[in-house]
C-alpha atoms as one frame of an Amber mdcrd trajectory, in Angstrom:
protein
 -50.161 -44.581  -6.125 -49.904 -40.896  -5.289 -50.159 -39.706  -1.700 -51.795
 -36.583  -0.340 -51.024 -35.205   3.126 -53.699 -32.737   4.245 -53.100 -30.429
   7.204 -55.575 -28.076   8.809 -54.276 -24.544   9.307 -53.195 -23.371  12.755
 -55.885 -21.811  14.937 -57.311 -18.315  14.606 -59.193 -16.246  17.188 -62.417
 -17.350  15.485 -61.491 -21.005  15.994 -61.117 -20.471  19.727 -64.530 -18.766
  19.896 -66.083 -21.433  17.605 -67.132 -18.864  15.007 -67.719 -20.094  11.460
 -64.963 -18.714   9.237 -65.694 -20.009   5.752 -64.214 -17.541   3.266 -63.544
 -14.879   5.933 -59.795 -14.247   5.783 -58.908 -14.468   9.476 -55.173 -14.786
  10.288 -53.776 -17.172  12.878 -53.008 -15.760  16.309 -49.673 -15.520  18.121
 -50.236 -18.613  20.279 -51.104 -20.718  17.240 -48.162 -19.263  15.338 -45.834
 -20.341  18.134 -47.437 -23.802  18.274 -47.177 -24.356  14.521 -43.445 -23.642
  14.549 -43.110 -26.925  16.450 -45.051 -29.002  13.924 -43.023 -31.471  11.852
 -43.909 -32.989   8.491 -43.579 -36.811   8.344 -40.134 -37.730   7.038 -41.475
 -39.581   4.013 -43.136 -36.378   2.739 -39.941 -34.340   2.520 -39.554 -33.392
  -1.120 -43.311 -33.377  -1.761 -44.993 -30.505  -3.570 -46.758 -27.917  -1.424
 -50.176 -26.369  -1.986 -52.378 -24.263   0.243 -55.681 -22.506   0.348 -55.172
 -18.834  -0.570 -56.550 -17.682   2.787 -53.974 -16.149   5.152 -54.420 -18.754
   7.870 -53.452 -21.582   5.504 -50.651 -19.816   3.621 -48.906 -18.733   6.832
 -49.245 -22.192   8.369 -47.650 -23.775   5.295 -44.756 -21.330   5.474 -44.265
 -21.992   9.185 -43.981 -25.685   8.310 -41.201 -24.898   5.843 -43.263 -25.037
   2.681 -43.318 -22.630  -0.247 -46.901 -23.382  -1.208 -48.620 -22.792  -4.497
 -51.907 -21.117  -3.616 -54.780 -23.223  -4.902 -58.239 -21.646  -5.031 -59.941
 -25.037  -4.974 -58.538 -25.667  -1.474 -60.409 -22.706   0.008 -62.858 -23.419
   2.818 -66.544 -24.089   2.138 -68.506 -20.890   1.627 -70.839 -20.458   4.614
 -72.612 -17.466   3.103 -74.777 -15.498   5.538 -73.680 -17.642   8.489 -70.004
 -16.685   8.493 -69.056 -15.151  11.839 -71.870 -16.959  13.646 -71.575 -20.159
  15.727 -73.304 -23.486  15.175 -74.667 -23.350  18.705 -76.255 -19.960  18.072
 -77.685 -21.068  14.723 -79.193 -24.204  16.259 -80.807 -22.207  19.056 -82.109
 -19.512  16.740 -83.289 -21.654  13.815 -84.393 -24.766  15.694 -86.068 -27.394
  13.525 -85.095 -25.664  10.265 -81.413 -25.918  11.168 -81.763 -29.553  12.206
 -83.488 -30.373   8.924 -80.729 -28.646   6.965 -77.990 -30.493   8.870 -79.796
 -33.800   8.272 -79.227 -33.279   4.535 -75.584 -34.236   5.023 -73.712 -33.640
   1.782 -76.529 -31.366   0.631 -76.514 -29.155   3.739 -76.391 -25.576   2.511
 -76.066 -22.251   4.369 -78.017 -19.338   2.845 -75.883 -17.823   0.117 -73.233
 -20.511   0.586 -72.245 -23.866  -0.849 -72.853 -27.457   0.203 -70.258 -30.105
   1.054 -71.203 -31.784  -2.231 -70.362 -28.537  -4.054 -67.028 -28.556  -2.244
 -66.346 -32.144  -3.325 -67.192 -31.241  -6.930 -64.657 -28.411  -6.821 -61.999
 -30.707  -5.312 -62.366 -33.652  -7.713 -60.489 -32.058 -10.658 -57.687 -31.002
  -8.318 -57.405 -34.532  -6.900 -57.239 -35.899 -10.446 -54.462 -33.446 -11.328
 -52.400 -34.656  -8.363 -53.030 -38.294  -9.239 -52.055 -37.693 -12.862 -48.859
 -35.903 -11.832 -47.808 -38.862  -9.704 -46.179 -36.463  -7.232 -46.856 -36.663
  -3.505 -48.437 -33.437  -2.297 -48.848 -31.618   1.018 -51.960 -29.426   1.195
 -52.529 -26.941   4.014 -56.219 -26.238   4.045 -59.357 -26.186   6.185 -61.405
 -28.568   8.301 -64.322 -28.549   5.859 -62.047 -29.424   2.947 -60.414 -32.309
   4.816 -63.828 -33.618   5.866 -65.009 -33.454   2.252 -62.045 -35.567   1.097
 -62.544 -37.955   4.019 -66.182 -38.358   2.962 -65.108 -39.165  -0.602 -62.589
 -41.693   0.710 -64.969 -43.474   3.087 -68.381 -43.104   1.454 -69.619 -41.116
   4.453 -72.639 -39.052   3.430 -72.011 -36.531   6.229 -74.986 -37.670   8.247
 -74.467 -39.269  11.624 -71.070 -39.589  13.254 -67.995 -38.790  11.172 -65.473
 -41.604  10.582 -62.947 -39.500  12.509 -62.576 -36.017  13.975 -60.209 -33.680
  12.177 -57.719 -32.768  14.879 -55.564 -29.690  14.959 -51.807 -30.251  14.813
 -52.272 -33.444  12.827 -51.909 -34.647   9.251 -54.322 -36.766   7.252 -52.837
 -39.059   4.622 -54.788 -40.273   1.602 -53.763 -42.281  -1.436 -55.129 -41.374
  -4.860 -55.815 -43.875  -7.616 -55.396 -43.070 -11.301 -58.801 -41.374 -11.424
 -58.068 -39.187  -8.401 -60.301 -41.162  -6.042 -58.983 -40.913  -2.474 -58.576
 -43.728   0.030 -57.648 -43.320   3.676 -54.095 -44.274   4.560 -54.044 -42.758
   8.042 -55.965 -39.967   9.743 -54.828 -37.714  12.586 -51.108 -38.371  12.324
 -49.656 -36.148  15.086 -47.345 -33.390  13.919 -46.399 -32.996  17.578 -46.731
 -35.232  20.597 -49.803 -33.265  21.705 -52.120 -32.887  18.714 -55.540 -31.614
  19.710 -58.529 -29.573  18.579 -59.579 -25.967  19.297
């Protein structure tokens, strides 16, 4: 069994204002940088390989945690297309029933010019298989959408209705991978500090 520890990057100014980041390369802010310096990796993951999304917010977070990550394009956040920089609240108010219908598609929800969570899962599957085949525990610093996509694969959640768990900031999410790269939940929201939370 190979283990995967997934960590969401530290917060950016867009996180605090609830703006959709997607592929927008927004760096973390000074407060988040200070907070992340206090995060600690679980002891049983010392010696694991490190990977991160190539976006600045993930790479810097990994380095603050003591990692020397290999940048992995497949760990990049879901592409939100024309909606990047907007907020879900604004989109729901502006688009009304059309937005609700799109969100009700779950895994097949798709922003204009963007990708769906199912597309994201399809991009992650080969990477998960590579980790499983290597047999080496891995720490991945990535994005909320990516962690949710792996959680959905692990639980069978179709991304409609309530999520099995919220993806908290300042927390790690541990999955095991079988020989085919299929994830299973070991533990979600493992605090990296005593006060893990969510911006």
